[in-house]
ZANUSE-165278 format. One record per residue (C-alpha): residue in one letter; x, y, z. Coordinates in steps of 0.001 Angstrom, whole numbers, padded with zeros to 6 digits, always signed. Layout:
// residues N
aXYZ ...
END
This chain:
// residues 317
x+191322+043611+031324 x+189784+042109+028587 x+186872+039409+029588 x+185911+036810+027765 x+182313+035332+028130 x+181833+032001+026076 x+178355+031332+025780 x+175808+028904+024749 x+175354+030125+020735 x+172283+030249+018790 x+169856+030302+022198 x+168527+032459+023869 x+169135+031618+027769 x+172405+031868+026245 x+172871+035436+025364 x+170555+036333+028274 x+172893+034673+030026 x+175806+036335+028073 x+174443+039446+028805 x+173480+039729+032756 x+176697+037876+033988 x+178294+041000+032290 x+176062+043424+033726 x+177342+041982+037435 x+181538+041440+036908 x+181377+045408+035412 x+179769+046213+037970 x+181113+044048+040813 x+184437+042740+040045 x+185522+044594+036392 x+183868+048341+035899 x+187557+049382+033721 x+187055+045781+031443 x+186371+045184+027940 x+183724+042848+026789 x+184486+040571+024073 x+182078+037187+023491 x+182085+033199+021793 x+179669+031357+021200 x+179904+027925+021711 x+178418+025240+020077 x+177732+021099+020891 x+179941+019397+017972 x+180760+015322+018470 x+184342+015717+019352 x+183925+018682+022092 x+186817+020487+023300 x+187948+023477+024627 x+191181+024688+022708 x+193921+026377+024910 x+192789+029855+022099 x+188978+030412+023260 x+190870+031608+026948 x+192595+034545+025941 x+191057+036944+028327 x+192718+037590+031828 x+189372+037561+033226 x+187335+034160+031177 x+183528+032943+031876 x+181824+030277+030494 x+177992+030557+030640 x+174875+028278+030399 x+177473+025190+028382 x+179776+022428+029402 x+182474+022930+032415 x+186067+022981+031492 x+189031+022545+033352 x+191241+024841+031319 x+193344+026933+034080 x+191918+030065+032887 x+188757+029428+033343 x+187827+032033+036068 x+183997+031830+036021 x+181475+029062+035611 x+177368+029221+035495 x+174807+026390+034022 x+172230+024490+035089 x+172214+021244+032127 x+171903+018045+034058 x+174010+017302+030940 x+177080+019725+031935 x+180518+017500+032086 x+182019+016172+028852 x+183436+013473+031253 x+183683+011866+034533 x+186535+013589+035033 x+186189+016613+034399 x+182702+016538+036845 x+185648+015266+039204 x+187866+018592+038584 x+184236+020283+039038 x+183909+018906+043104 x+187729+020043+043238 x+187332+023330+042694 x+187440+025899+046202 x+187428+029062+044086 x+183547+029541+044520 x+182963+030693+040868 x+181730+027594+039845 x+178838+026706+039944 x+175693+024199+038768 x+172338+023925+039876 x+170417+021884+036927 x+167096+022632+039521 x+166815+026113+037174 x+164669+025865+034034 x+166783+028691+033098 x+170481+029810+033086 x+169834+033603+033491 x+167636+032739+036256 x+170260+030765+037964 x+173363+033633+038435 x+170204+035718+038684 x+169103+034147+041934 x+173323+032865+042787 x+174789+036747+042035 x+172212+038274+044281 x+171955+035716+047148 x+175487+035734+047138 x+177106+039452+046322 x+173858+041742+046493 x+173825+042274+043104 x+170130+043313+041549 x+169077+044434+038055 x+165324+045255+038626 x+165405+046989+034835 x+166885+042975+033798 x+164058+041763+035384 x+161866+041537+031304 x+165174+039150+030528 x+165200+037025+033557 x+161755+035612+033132 x+161454+035038+029094 x+164598+033561+029796 x+163216+031251+032203 x+160206+031193+030011 x+161632+030167+026724 x+164122+027802+028289 x+161086+026179+030129 x+158858+026494+027714 x+156872+027646+029949 x+154654+029155+026710 x+150034+029044+027532 x+150145+026857+024285 x+152133+025413+021256 x+150420+028118+019552 x+151569+030907+021156 x+155119+029736+021189 x+154842+029257+017600 x+153061+032454+015938 x+155450+034282+017905 x+153598+037028+018941 x+155394+038238+021855 x+159139+040354+021974 x+160885+037479+023158 x+160028+034811+021309 x+161187+037003+017831 x+164260+037899+019054 x+164878+034016+019714 x+163928+033249+016292 x+167008+035895+014999 x+169273+034466+018237 x+168649+030604+017257 x+168600+031736+012961 x+170480+033948+012366 x+173960+033541+010140 x+177292+034208+012789 x+178346+036166+015336 x+177245+039879+014571 x+173748+040111+015445 x+173087+037688+018842 x+176198+039570+019671 x+174773+042798+019037 x+171288+041478+020924 x+173591+040701+023977 x+174908+044179+024430 x+171424+045362+024045 x+170239+043315+026255 x+172248+044657+029110 x+170308+048308+028569 x+167256+048226+026558 x+163923+045969+027298 x+163168+042886+025033 x+160860+046019+022812 x+162936+047873+021680 x+165657+045407+020429 x+163200+043947+018297 x+162379+047226+016319 x+166599+048006+016170 x+166383+048357+011609 x+168768+045701+011777 x+167520+043193+013946 x+163479+043502+012348 x+164919+042908+009144 x+166233+039570+009952 x+163181+038838+011794 x+161541+039791+008793 x+163219+037556+006301 x+163827+034085+009161 x+159720+034347+009900 x+159666+034250+006457 x+161260+030502+006854 x+159537+029725+009960 x+156706+029854+008095 x+157879+027578+004769 x+159596+024922+007551 x+155999+024302+009164 x+154997+022947+006154 x+158063+020771+005354 x+157406+019454+009009 x+153553+019314+008621 x+155157+017021+005585 x+157782+015496+006684 x+156606+014201+010384 x+154218+011443+011670 x+153048+010347+014625 x+152861+007047+015916 x+152265+005603+019909 x+152394+009434+021215 x+156047+009935+018995 x+156497+012101+016062 x+159206+011798+014000 x+160592+013728+011046 x+164623+014129+008911 x+165240+017271+008431 x+168669+016066+006536 x+167368+016230+002842 x+165202+019298+003443 x+168842+021294+004231 x+167042+022729+007426 x+169372+023355+009970 x+167558+024464+012810 x+163662+025424+012943 x+160879+026325+016151 x+161026+023542+018714 x+157438+023442+019286 x+155745+023074+015809 x+155684+019524+016079 x+153594+020014+019458 x+151520+022338+017170 x+150967+020143+014257 x+150448+017174+016782 x+148959+018269+019744 x+148330+014744+020364 x+151273+013842+020778 x+154012+013532+023733 x+158083+013407+022633 x+159350+014717+019418 x+162663+012555+017639 x+164560+014517+014503 x+167375+014349+012427 x+169340+017073+010871 x+171999+018003+009703 x+174350+021717+009373 x+177294+023142+008450 x+179644+021489+011926 x+177811+018433+012530 x+174742+015876+011895 x+171968+015963+015025 x+169299+014007+016450 x+166888+016252+018300 x+164816+014480+021289 x+162193+016739+022536 x+158598+016371+024619 x+155644+018471+024483 x+155265+021155+027009 x+151167+020586+026808 x+151166+016920+027347 x+147888+015979+028995 x+150021+011999+030659 x+152945+012827+033198 x+156327+012137+030774 x+158077+008780+031303 x+161726+009301+030117 x+164513+011512+031003 x+165245+012687+028022 x+169039+013907+028849 x+170115+010518+030532 x+169132+008754+027256 x+171070+010943+024973 x+173769+010876+027351 x+173793+006940+026153 x+174957+007681+023363 x+176856+010633+024168 x+174858+014044+024283 x+172995+015710+027215 x+169981+018060+027812 x+167524+018653+030289 x+164962+015747+031103 x+162371+017130+028767 x+164483+017839+026283 x+167709+016940+025151 x+170269+016266+021942 x+173364+014743+020729 x+175603+015320+018047 x+177403+013484+015551 x+180155+014171+012852 x+179051+016160+009559 x+178023+013574+007350 x+177312+010432+010213 x+173678+010624+008629 x+173042+006476+008976 x+174779+006716+011996 x+172271+009349+013380 x+169341+007672+011711 x+169886+004054+013577 x+170064+006378+016614 x+166730+008038+016284 x+165242+005162+015199 x+166241+003259+018543 x+165096+005996+020894 x+162110+006213+019036 x+161227+002718+019635 x+162208+003515+023631 x+159800+006434+023564 x+156763+004542+022376 x+157119+002325+024557 
END
């Protein structure tokens, strides 16, 4: 039997969710199955192609809902979980009991762990470290911006590798290792450690680039990375550099999209006034109340910059 697990790509919580759901399904439902993994990324033309659902069992974790008839299991925790109102209605009509959503959870990994313990009696004490750190990473529960940017903990080093490595190989290797090893063991794997060291040098350069490109006005940080060719960066760098800020808006490009990222400072002193997922949804994006993003087609830089400027002005108010 083949189980296909589709997960939010280049995301610690996505990888951890894939690892945890594999342990659960292998123990409770499909003990003889072979598990195969495919990372999913948000795009402007988000579609679930038929070829993605090539397993006897197909699972999506930490990503938007799909109406495909071959989808067997779905776990998500995002406010923006549906591509359309029709998809949301399709979900509400589902009677399988295997399509589950709860945006009150900070991480999808924690959501899966709680649901399968409650509904199926499945527990994995050896994965408690993984569940805890998925909640910290996806919920931005670091004690300070310095802790988030200096990345001394194994989970934070793995986050850098998961978010920054090219292609599926290392992320899927980490998903396999997460099922049986502690995070310190995983980061000490020679191939993974070498990639961490390479990416850490880039991380240090990114701090200086954002320091030069960024500005903060009325609590809102803004920077444009299009001309620097930076696809991703540690999202806590802006708050490390501008500790008195409340929000960040940035524009970047990658090989498959132009992106506006919108975030909020986890250590802000004043209560946050805006739901960022709701703001991003107005432009076809989404996320969580405290962090969101909007994907545009490749080359749609000016449109992305226009939207970023509108959001920036809204957040200033």
